C-alpha positions in Angstrom: -0.2 0.2 -0.2 1.0 3.1 -0.8 1.8 5.9 1.7 -0.2 9.4 1.5 2.6 11.2 -0.3 2.9 13.2 -3.3 6.3 13.4 -5.7 6.8 16.4 -7.1 8.3 16.1 -11.1 10.2 18.6 -12.3 13.2 20.4 -13.8 15.5 22.9 -13.0 16.9 23.7 -16.3 14.5 26.9 -16.5 14.5 29.7 -14.3 10.7 29.1 -13.9 11.4 26.9 -11.5 14.2 27.5 -8.8 14.4 25.7 -5.4 13.1 28.7 -3.1 9.5 27.9 -5.1 9.8 24.4 -4.4 10.8 25.0 -1.1 7.7 27.5 -0.7 5.3 24.4 -2.3 6.8 21.6 0.4 6.5 24.5 3.5 2.7 24.8 2.1 2.0 21.5 2.6 3.1 21.0 5.4 1.9 23.9 7.5 -1.7 22.8 5.9 -1.8 19.5 5.8 -0.6 16.3 6.6 0.1 14.9 3.2 4.0 14.0 3.2 6.1 16.2 -0.3 9.1 14.5 -2.3 11.5 17.1 -4.3 14.5 15.2 -5.2 16.2 18.3 -5.0 15.4 18.6 -1.3 15.2 15.5 0.0 17.2 13.0 -1.3 20.7 12.2 1.3 20.9 8.6 -0.1 24.2 7.5 -1.5 22.2 5.7 -4.1 20.5 8.8 -5.2 18.6 7.3 -8.4 17.5 4.2 -6.5 15.9 6.0 -3.9 14.0 8.8 -6.1 12.4 5.3 -7.9 12.2 3.9 -4.3 10.4 7.2 -3.1 7.9 7.6 -6.6 6.4 3.9 -6.2 5.5 4.7 -2.3 4.0 7.5 -3.8 -0.2 8.3 -4.0 0.6 11.3 -7.1 3.1 12.3 -9.4 2.6 15.8 -9.1 4.7 17.3 -13.0 5.3 20.7 -12.6 5.5 21.9 -16.5 8.0 24.3 -16.9 9.3 25.3 -20.6 12.2 22.8 -20.5 10.6 19.9 -18.1 9.6 18.1 -21.3 13.3 18.1 -22.1 14.4 16.5 -19.1 15.9 12.9 -19.2 14.9 12.2 -15.7 11.5 14.0 -15.6 10.4 11.5 -18.4 11.5 8.1 -16.7 9.6 9.7 -13.6 6.7 9.3 -15.9 7.4 6.2 -17.2 7.9 4.5 -14.1 3.9 6.2 -12.5 2.2 5.0 -15.8 3.9 1.5 -15.1 3.1 1.6 -11.8 -0.5 3.3 -13.1 0.4 6.1 -10.3 -2.0 9.0 -11.1 -0.4 12.3 -12.7 -1.6 15.8 -11.5 -0.1 19.0 -13.7 0.5 21.8 -12.0 1.7 25.6 -14.3 2.8 28.6 -13.0 -0.9 29.8 -12.1 -1.5 27.0 -10.2 2.0 27.7 -8.2 1.3 30.9 -7.7 -2.6 30.3 -6.0 -0.9 27.4 -3.8 1.8 29.7 -2.6 -0.7 32.7 -2.0 -3.0 30.7 -0.1 -3.1 32.3 3.8 -4.9 29.6 5.5 -5.6 25.7 6.0 -9.4 26.3 4.8 -8.3 28.6 1.4 -5.1 25.9 0.6 -7.4 23.1 1.2 -10.2 24.7 -1.0 -7.8 25.0 -4.1 -8.7 22.7 -7.0 -5.4 21.8 -7.7 -4.6 20.7 -3.7 -8.2 19.0 -3.9 -6.9 16.7 -6.8 -3.4 15.6 -5.5 -4.8 15.1 -2.2 -7.7 13.3 -2.8 -6.7 11.6 -5.8 -5.8 7.6 -5.3 -7.2 7.6 -1.3 
């Protein structure tokens, strides 16, 4: 059985997504929900870096794909999407507008009523 965890897939190749944005998303979920989040760059200290990524992905309920201009050219993102599809892990896409709406939530109630947050939290429960 999978944990209540969202695996975030993204690339930092373009300037649209950066570590500060990822950390802000992680903090919103930590502050306003009980759902675990996984961001490779923030959460992976394993000596078997790629093996750990796949392990966490297989334990996740959702893969959230952060859409940016270069995300489709990332081979790592491609591998993560492939594994999610093979394991029947639902894939939810969020874009810059979605991220801004999530980050602008100022209460748990507002956060939980965000349509993308609802989709991520309640999918596959």
